[in-house]
C-alpha positions as CSV (number, residue, x, y, z in Angstrom):
1,X,-74.8,-111.7,-29.0
2,X,-73.9,-109.0,-31.5
3,X,-71.8,-106.2,-30.2
4,X,-70.8,-102.7,-31.5
5,X,-67.7,-100.8,-30.6
6,X,-67.1,-97.1,-31.4
7,X,-63.5,-96.6,-32.6
8,X,-64.1,-93.1,-34.0
9,X,-66.5,-90.2,-34.4
10,X,-67.5,-90.8,-30.8
11,X,-67.3,-87.5,-28.8
12,X,-65.9,-85.8,-31.9
13,X,-66.8,-85.2,-35.6
14,X,-64.0,-87.0,-37.4
15,X,-62.4,-90.4,-37.6
16,X,-65.6,-92.5,-38.2
17,X,-64.9,-96.1,-37.4
18,X,-67.3,-98.7,-35.9
19,X,-66.8,-102.4,-35.5
20,X,-69.9,-104.7,-35.5
21,X,-69.3,-108.3,-34.3
22,X,-71.9,-110.9,-35.2
23,X,-71.9,-114.6,-35.8
24,X,-68.3,-114.9,-34.9
25,X,-67.0,-112.3,-37.5
26,X,-66.3,-108.6,-37.5
27,X,-67.5,-105.8,-39.8
28,X,-65.8,-102.4,-39.9
29,X,-68.2,-99.6,-40.9
30,X,-66.1,-96.6,-42.2
31,X,-62.4,-96.1,-41.9
32,X,-62.1,-92.4,-41.3
33,X,-59.1,-90.2,-40.6
34,X,-59.1,-88.0,-37.6
35,X,-58.8,-84.2,-38.3
36,X,-58.6,-81.1,-36.2
37,X,-57.0,-81.0,-32.7
38,X,-53.5,-82.4,-32.3
39,X,-54.7,-85.0,-29.7
40,X,-57.2,-86.3,-32.3
41,X,-54.7,-86.3,-35.2
42,X,-52.3,-88.4,-33.1
43,X,-54.9,-91.2,-32.9
44,X,-54.3,-91.7,-36.6
45,X,-50.8,-93.0,-35.7
46,X,-51.9,-95.3,-32.9
47,X,-52.8,-99.0,-33.6
48,X,-56.5,-99.8,-33.5
49,X,-57.7,-101.8,-30.5
50,X,-58.9,-104.4,-33.0
51,X,-56.1,-105.6,-35.3
52,X,-56.9,-105.1,-39.0
53,X,-56.1,-108.8,-39.7
54,X,-59.0,-109.7,-37.3
55,X,-61.6,-107.7,-39.3
56,X,-63.5,-109.8,-41.8
57,X,-65.2,-107.2,-43.9
58,X,-65.4,-103.4,-44.3
59,X,-68.0,-101.0,-45.8
60,X,-67.9,-97.3,-46.5
61,X,-70.8,-94.9,-46.2
62,X,-69.3,-92.2,-48.4
63,X,-66.0,-90.9,-49.8
64,X,-65.1,-88.0,-47.5
65,X,-61.7,-88.5,-45.9
66,X,-63.1,-88.5,-42.3
67,X,-64.9,-91.7,-43.3
68,X,-62.4,-93.3,-45.7
69,X,-58.9,-91.7,-45.2
70,X,-57.7,-94.4,-42.7
71,X,-58.3,-97.2,-45.2
72,X,-54.7,-97.1,-46.6
73,X,-53.3,-97.5,-43.1
74,X,-55.9,-100.3,-42.4
75,X,-55.0,-102.3,-45.4
76,X,-51.2,-101.7,-45.1
77,X,-51.3,-102.9,-41.5
78,X,-52.8,-106.3,-42.2
79,X,-56.5,-106.1,-43.4
80,X,-57.0,-108.9,-46.0
81,X,-60.7,-108.7,-46.7
82,X,-62.8,-106.7,-49.2
83,X,-64.4,-103.3,-48.9
84,X,-68.0,-102.6,-50.1
85,X,-69.6,-99.3,-51.0
86,X,-71.7,-97.6,-53.7
87,X,-70.6,-97.1,-57.3
88,X,-70.0,-93.4,-57.0
89,X,-68.2,-93.7,-53.7
90,X,-65.8,-96.2,-55.3
91,X,-65.1,-93.7,-58.2
92,X,-64.6,-90.8,-55.8
93,X,-62.3,-92.8,-53.5
94,X,-60.1,-93.5,-56.6
95,X,-59.4,-89.8,-56.6
96,X,-59.4,-88.9,-52.9
97,X,-57.3,-91.6,-51.3
98,X,-54.3,-91.3,-53.7
99,X,-54.5,-87.5,-53.4
100,X,-54.5,-87.8,-49.6
101,X,-51.4,-90.0,-49.6
102,X,-49.7,-87.7,-52.1
103,X,-50.5,-84.6,-50.0
104,X,-49.0,-86.3,-46.9
105,X,-45.9,-87.2,-48.8
106,X,-45.6,-83.6,-50.0
107,X,-46.2,-82.1,-46.6
108,X,-43.6,-84.4,-45.0
109,X,-41.1,-83.4,-47.7
110,X,-41.8,-79.7,-47.2
111,X,-41.5,-80.1,-43.4
112,X,-38.1,-81.9,-43.9
113,X,-36.9,-79.2,-46.3
114,X,-37.7,-76.3,-44.0
115,X,-37.1,-78.1,-40.7
116,X,-40.4,-77.2,-39.0
117,X,-41.4,-80.8,-38.0
118,X,-40.8,-82.0,-34.4
119,X,-40.0,-85.4,-36.0
120,X,-36.7,-86.1,-37.8
121,X,-37.3,-87.0,-40.5
122,X,-41.0,-86.2,-40.9
123,X,-42.9,-89.1,-42.4
124,X,-46.3,-89.4,-44.1
125,X,-49.0,-91.4,-42.3
126,X,-49.3,-93.3,-45.6
127,X,-48.2,-93.0,-49.2
128,X,-49.9,-92.7,-52.5
129,X,-48.9,-96.3,-53.2
130,X,-50.5,-97.4,-49.9
131,X,-53.7,-95.7,-51.1
132,X,-53.6,-97.5,-54.5
133,X,-53.3,-100.8,-52.7
134,X,-56.3,-100.0,-50.6
135,X,-58.3,-99.1,-53.7
136,X,-57.7,-102.6,-55.2
137,X,-59.9,-104.0,-52.4
138,X,-63.0,-101.9,-53.0
139,X,-66.1,-103.4,-54.6
140,X,-69.4,-101.6,-55.3
141,X,-73.1,-102.2,-55.5
142,X,-76.2,-100.2,-56.3
143,X,-78.6,-98.6,-53.9
144,X,-81.2,-101.0,-52.5
145,X,-79.2,-104.0,-53.6
146,X,-79.1,-106.4,-50.6
147,X,-75.7,-108.2,-50.3
148,X,-75.0,-111.0,-47.8
149,X,-71.5,-110.5,-46.3
150,X,-71.4,-113.8,-44.4
151,X,-74.0,-116.2,-43.0
152,X,-76.6,-114.2,-41.1
153,X,-75.2,-110.8,-41.9
154,X,-76.4,-108.7,-44.9
155,X,-76.1,-105.1,-46.0
156,X,-78.3,-102.6,-47.9
157,X,-77.3,-99.0,-49.0
158,X,-79.8,-96.2,-49.4
159,X,-79.1,-92.6,-50.6
160,X,-78.2,-90.3,-47.7
161,X,-78.3,-87.1,-49.9
162,X,-75.0,-85.8,-48.5
163,X,-72.6,-86.1,-51.4
164,X,-72.5,-88.2,-54.6
165,X,-72.6,-91.8,-53.6
166,X,-73.4,-91.2,-49.9
167,X,-75.4,-93.8,-48.2
168,X,-77.1,-94.9,-45.1
169,X,-76.2,-98.5,-44.4
170,X,-78.6,-101.1,-43.0
171,X,-76.9,-104.2,-41.6
172,X,-79.3,-107.1,-41.0
173,X,-78.0,-109.5,-38.3
174,X,-79.7,-112.9,-37.7
175,X,-78.1,-114.9,-34.9
176,X,-79.2,-118.3,-33.9
177,X,-82.0,-118.2,-31.4
178,X,-82.2,-114.4,-31.6
179,X,-84.7,-112.1,-33.3
180,X,-83.6,-110.3,-36.5
181,X,-81.8,-107.1,-35.8
182,X,-81.4,-104.2,-38.2
183,X,-78.5,-101.9,-37.3
184,X,-78.7,-98.6,-39.3
185,X,-75.6,-96.4,-39.8
186,X,-76.7,-92.9,-40.9
187,X,-73.3,-92.0,-42.2
188,X,-73.5,-88.2,-42.9
189,X,-77.1,-87.2,-43.7
190,X,-77.7,-84.6,-46.3
191,X,-80.1,-81.7,-46.5
192,X,-83.5,-81.5,-48.1
193,X,-83.8,-79.5,-51.4
194,X,-80.0,-79.4,-51.9
195,X,-78.6,-79.1,-55.4
196,X,-77.5,-82.1,-57.5
197,X,-78.3,-85.0,-55.1
198,X,-81.7,-86.2,-54.0
199,X,-83.1,-85.9,-50.5
200,X,-82.1,-88.5,-47.9
201,X,-84.2,-91.7,-48.4
202,X,-86.3,-92.5,-45.4
203,X,-86.0,-95.8,-43.5
204,X,-88.9,-97.6,-41.9
205,X,-87.3,-100.2,-39.5
206,X,-84.3,-100.5,-37.3
207,X,-83.5,-101.9,-33.9
208,X,-80.4,-99.7,-33.5
209,X,-79.5,-96.4,-35.1
210,X,-76.2,-94.6,-35.2
211,X,-77.1,-91.0,-36.0
212,X,-74.7,-88.2,-36.9
213,X,-75.0,-85.1,-34.7
214,X,-72.7,-82.5,-36.5
215,X,-75.5,-80.0,-36.3
216,X,-77.4,-81.5,-33.4
217,X,-77.6,-78.2,-31.6
218,X,-78.1,-75.8,-34.6
219,X,-80.2,-75.0,-37.6
220,X,-79.0,-73.6,-40.9
221,X,-81.4,-70.7,-40.7
222,X,-84.0,-69.3,-43.1
223,X,-81.6,-67.7,-45.5
224,X,-80.7,-70.1,-48.4
225,X,-77.1,-70.9,-49.2
226,X,-77.6,-69.5,-52.7
227,X,-78.9,-66.1,-51.4
228,X,-76.2,-65.9,-48.8
229,X,-73.5,-66.6,-51.3
230,X,-74.8,-63.9,-53.7
231,X,-74.7,-61.3,-50.9
232,X,-71.1,-62.3,-49.8
233,X,-69.7,-62.4,-53.3
234,X,-71.2,-59.0,-54.2
235,X,-69.8,-57.4,-51.0
236,X,-66.4,-59.0,-51.4
237,X,-66.2,-57.8,-55.1
238,X,-66.8,-54.3,-53.9
239,X,-63.7,-54.6,-51.6
240,X,-61.6,-55.1,-54.7
241,X,-59.6,-58.2,-53.6
242,X,-59.7,-61.9,-54.2
243,X,-62.3,-64.2,-52.7
244,X,-60.8,-67.4,-51.3
245,X,-63.2,-70.2,-50.6
246,X,-61.7,-73.1,-48.7
247,X,-63.8,-76.0,-49.9
248,X,-64.1,-79.7,-49.7
249,X,-63.0,-80.9,-53.2
250,X,-65.9,-83.4,-53.4
251,X,-69.4,-82.2,-52.9
252,X,-68.9,-78.6,-51.8
253,X,-66.8,-77.5,-54.8
254,X,-69.5,-78.8,-57.2
255,X,-72.3,-77.2,-55.2
256,X,-70.4,-73.8,-55.3
257,X,-70.0,-74.1,-59.1
258,X,-73.7,-75.0,-59.5
259,X,-74.9,-72.0,-57.5
260,X,-72.3,-69.6,-59.1
261,X,-73.5,-70.6,-62.6
262,X,-77.1,-69.9,-61.6
263,X,-76.3,-66.6,-59.9
264,X,-74.3,-65.4,-63.0
265,X,-77.2,-66.4,-65.3
266,X,-79.6,-64.5,-63.0
267,X,-77.3,-61.4,-63.0
268,X,-77.1,-61.5,-59.2
269,X,-73.3,-61.6,-58.9
270,X,-70.5,-59.9,-60.9
271,X,-68.7,-62.0,-63.5
272,X,-65.1,-62.6,-62.6
273,X,-62.5,-65.4,-63.1
274,X,-63.4,-68.5,-61.0
275,X,-60.4,-70.8,-60.3
276,X,-60.9,-74.3,-59.1
277,X,-57.5,-74.9,-57.7
278,X,-57.7,-78.5,-56.6
279,X,-56.7,-81.4,-58.9
280,X,-59.1,-83.6,-57.0
281,X,-62.0,-81.2,-57.5
282,X,-61.1,-80.9,-61.1
283,X,-61.3,-84.7,-61.5
284,X,-64.4,-85.1,-59.3
285,X,-66.6,-82.7,-61.2
286,X,-67.0,-84.9,-64.3
287,X,-67.7,-87.8,-62.0
288,X,-70.5,-85.8,-60.5
289,X,-72.0,-85.3,-64.0
290,X,-71.7,-89.0,-64.9
291,X,-73.5,-90.7,-62.0
292,X,-77.1,-90.2,-63.0
293,X,-78.3,-92.6,-60.3
294,X,-77.3,-90.0,-57.7
295,X,-78.9,-86.9,-59.4
296,X,-82.1,-85.1,-58.4
297,X,-84.7,-84.2,-61.0
298,X,-83.3,-80.7,-61.6
299,X,-79.8,-82.0,-62.3
300,X,-81.1,-84.6,-64.7
301,X,-83.2,-82.0,-66.5
302,X,-80.1,-79.7,-67.0
303,X,-78.1,-82.5,-68.4
304,X,-80.9,-83.7,-70.6
305,X,-81.2,-80.2,-72.1
306,X,-77.5,-80.2,-72.9
307,X,-76.5,-77.7,-70.2
308,X,-73.3,-77.8,-68.1
309,X,-74.4,-77.5,-64.5
310,X,-70.9,-76.7,-63.2
311,X,-69.8,-74.3,-65.9
312,X,-69.5,-70.6,-64.9
313,X,-68.8,-67.9,-67.6
314,X,-65.0,-67.6,-66.8
315,X,-64.1,-70.9,-65.2
316,X,-60.5,-72.2,-65.0
317,X,-59.4,-75.5,-63.7
318,X,-55.8,-75.6,-62.5
319,X,-53.9,-78.8,-62.1
320,X,-50.2,-78.0,-62.0
321,X,-48.3,-76.2,-59.3
322,X,-47.3,-73.5,-61.9
323,X,-50.9,-73.0,-62.8
324,X,-51.7,-72.6,-59.1
325,X,-49.0,-70.1,-58.5
326,X,-50.0,-68.1,-61.5
327,X,-53.3,-67.2,-59.7
328,X,-51.1,-64.9,-57.5
329,X,-51.0,-62.5,-60.5
330,X,-54.8,-62.2,-60.7
331,X,-56.0,-59.3,-58.5
332,X,-59.7,-60.0,-58.4
333,X,-61.1,-63.5,-58.7
334,X,-62.8,-66.3,-56.9
335,X,-60.5,-69.1,-55.7
336,X,-62.1,-72.4,-54.7
337,X,-59.4,-74.6,-53.2
338,X,-59.0,-77.5,-50.8
339,X,-59.0,-78.3,-48.0
340,X,-62.3,-77.2,-46.5
341,X,-61.0,-76.8,-43.0
342,X,-57.7,-75.4,-44.0
343,X,-55.9,-78.4,-42.6
344,X,-53.7,-78.8,-45.7
345,X,-53.6,-78.6,-49.5
346,X,-53.2,-75.7,-52.0
347,X,-55.5,-73.3,-50.1
348,X,-52.6,-72.8,-47.6
349,X,-50.6,-71.2,-50.4
350,X,-53.4,-68.8,-51.3
351,X,-54.1,-67.9,-47.7
352,X,-50.5,-67.3,-46.9
353,X,-50.1,-65.1,-49.9
354,X,-53.4,-63.1,-49.4
355,X,-54.4,-63.1,-45.8
356,X,-52.3,-60.0,-44.9
357,X,-54.3,-58.0,-47.5
358,X,-57.4,-56.3,-46.0
359,X,-59.1,-56.4,-49.4
360,X,-59.1,-60.2,-49.4
361,X,-62.2,-62.1,-48.4
362,X,-62.0,-65.6,-46.9
363,X,-65.4,-67.2,-47.3
364,X,-66.1,-70.4,-45.3
365,X,-68.9,-72.5,-46.7
366,X,-68.9,-75.5,-44.3
367,X,-68.3,-76.8,-40.9
368,X,-64.9,-76.0,-39.3
369,X,-63.8,-78.6,-36.8
370,X,-62.5,-77.7,-33.4
371,X,-58.7,-76.9,-33.5
372,X,-58.6,-76.4,-37.3
373,X,-57.1,-73.2,-38.9
374,X,-60.6,-72.5,-40.3
375,X,-62.1,-72.6,-36.8
376,X,-59.4,-70.3,-35.5
377,X,-60.0,-67.7,-38.3
378,X,-63.7,-67.8,-37.6
379,X,-63.0,-67.3,-33.9
380,X,-61.1,-64.1,-34.7
381,X,-57.4,-65.2,-34.7
382,X,-55.1,-62.3,-35.8
383,X,-52.3,-64.8,-36.8
384,X,-52.4,-68.3,-38.2
385,X,-49.5,-70.7,-38.4
386,X,-49.0,-71.9,-42.0
387,X,-46.1,-73.9,-43.5
388,X,-44.0,-73.1,-40.5
389,X,-44.7,-69.4,-40.4
390,X,-47.1,-67.1,-38.5
391,X,-49.2,-65.3,-41.1
392,X,-51.1,-62.1,-40.2
393,X,-54.9,-62.2,-40.7
394,X,-56.0,-58.9,-42.1
395,X,-58.5,-60.3,-44.6
396,X,-62.2,-60.0,-44.2
397,X,-63.5,-63.4,-42.9
398,X,-67.1,-64.4,-43.7
399,X,-69.2,-67.6,-43.4
400,X,-72.2,-69.0,-45.2
401,X,-73.9,-71.4,-42.7
402,X,-76.5,-72.7,-45.1
403,X,-74.0,-74.3,-47.4
404,X,-73.3,-77.3,-45.2
405,X,-74.1,-80.7,-46.7
406,X,-75.0,-81.9,-43.2
407,X,-78.6,-82.0,-42.1
408,X,-79.3,-79.8,-39.1
409,X,-81.3,-81.3,-36.2
410,X,-84.7,-80.4,-37.6
411,X,-83.8,-82.2,-40.9
412,X,-82.5,-85.2,-39.0
413,X,-85.7,-85.4,-37.0
414,X,-87.7,-85.1,-40.3
415,X,-85.7,-88.0,-41.7
416,X,-86.4,-90.0,-38.5
417,X,-90.1,-89.5,-38.9
418,X,-90.0,-92.2,-41.5
419,X,-89.4,-94.9,-38.8
420,X,-92.3,-97.2,-37.9
421,X,-90.2,-98.7,-35.1
422,X,-88.4,-97.2,-32.1
423,X,-84.7,-98.0,-32.5
424,X,-82.1,-97.6,-29.7
425,X,-80.3,-94.5,-30.8
426,X,-76.6,-93.9,-30.5
427,X,-75.5,-90.3,-31.0
428,X,-72.2,-90.1,-32.9
429,X,-70.2,-87.8,-35.2
430,X,-70.6,-84.6,-33.2
431,X,-69.0,-82.3,-30.7
432,X,-70.2,-82.3,-27.1
433,X,-72.9,-79.6,-27.5
434,X,-74.4,-81.2,-30.6
435,X,-74.4,-84.7,-29.0
436,X,-76.1,-83.5,-25.8
437,X,-78.7,-81.5,-27.8
438,X,-79.4,-84.3,-30.2
439,X,-79.9,-86.8,-27.4
440,X,-82.5,-84.5,-25.9
441,X,-84.3,-84.0,-29.3
442,X,-84.5,-87.7,-29.8
443,X,-85.8,-88.4,-26.3
444,X,-88.5,-85.7,-26.6
445,X,-90.1,-87.7,-29.4
446,X,-93.4,-89.4,-28.6
447,X,-93.3,-93.2,-28.0
448,X,-90.4,-93.3,-25.5
449,X,-87.4,-93.2,-27.7
450,X,-84.0,-93.8,-26.0
451,X,-80.7,-92.2,-26.9
452,X,-77.2,-92.7,-25.7
453,X,-74.1,-90.6,-26.4
454,X,-71.4,-93.1,-27.6
455,X,-68.0,-93.0,-25.9
456,X,-64.7,-93.4,-27.5
457,X,-63.8,-97.2,-27.6
458,X,-67.1,-98.0,-25.8
459,X,-68.5,-101.4,-26.6
460,X,-72.3,-102.1,-26.4
461,X,-74.3,-105.3,-26.7
462,X,-77.1,-105.2,-29.3
463,X,-79.9,-107.0,-27.5
């Protein structure tokens, strides 16, 4: 009988990893890195309960690090199989995984230089070379292309509308003497009417469904992300300081540029220098323009007309450290920099430099995981530890809730309306409040739907 074990994103938002065992072989769905609280990050350093060498195949739902960032460890520690995903996710991983390894090497070197690590010497979880080795194992297929992984087990990807290349993953399992099972992994579901990417594609049939619950207890509200961004940018400009936007380099950075271009063209925000200070975001942006199979109708129309969807009036991409540091000399500007939860990356430099200035605005445009610096700032922290120092928070801190690329619970339920069957639902990828609320929402549906909150390391039989 097929079994499913939850190795990550169970009881928390990050670290997505699920092992499906069927017909004597094992499939890993996602290889995500834990982020946020220390006790979660420490799991990244512990061996998996299933040895990598005992996994036969792996698939990735999308490129975000909490779904792919463990892959270099997984391959380094003995995985010998292939990894399957969509075409755009493969391209984005070629940027994100080496960048993740490089950042970890840099952070370890900085910790050793200034002596603020508890470990001597501090070491990266994995290196850039480990990431490049992992990339050599990735293959890609198109949406709706059914691929048999081994006898009796096949996979199909459908657009999840979350970021470029994001997919829901249907795994068909046919075991001898058993009925056909369809196990559906939602990955991260996107929003309806979001820019660039299409709406999540509905699915009609499943026997089991793993559904994300990031916003299981919340809605994004009636104010659109574009309108909220216009208001925040205008008010921040009037304060006279810089606007720092911690942003995911893939997905969120491109959405920001798309909206800023529109708002400038409509005369709704003042024109000022916009710095994209993330080498990965710089490289990801042309990939976003290239993958037409992932574009919605509006994005295709812009490109067909010869427009540049991500080009503001005074846009500057910065790659080198010196270019990044030169932004310090610009008094009033917009700085879009990774990471989105302020867990690392160049945004730390900008925040350390500008947080003590009350004219500075820090604008959060996405979910901030429990225990992250971003969550602490939103919760009103007056000091934040960065690069071994406590930094005073005098800046104005704002948040635009509607910018998240995650569907809220009403949008998830809308997507689930496409089902003609009643799958057993497993609630994953959420914090406790979201998981409990989503379970209740599912079980209120007509027809007697059943939902279960998956536990960390729990194993269930798929009957």
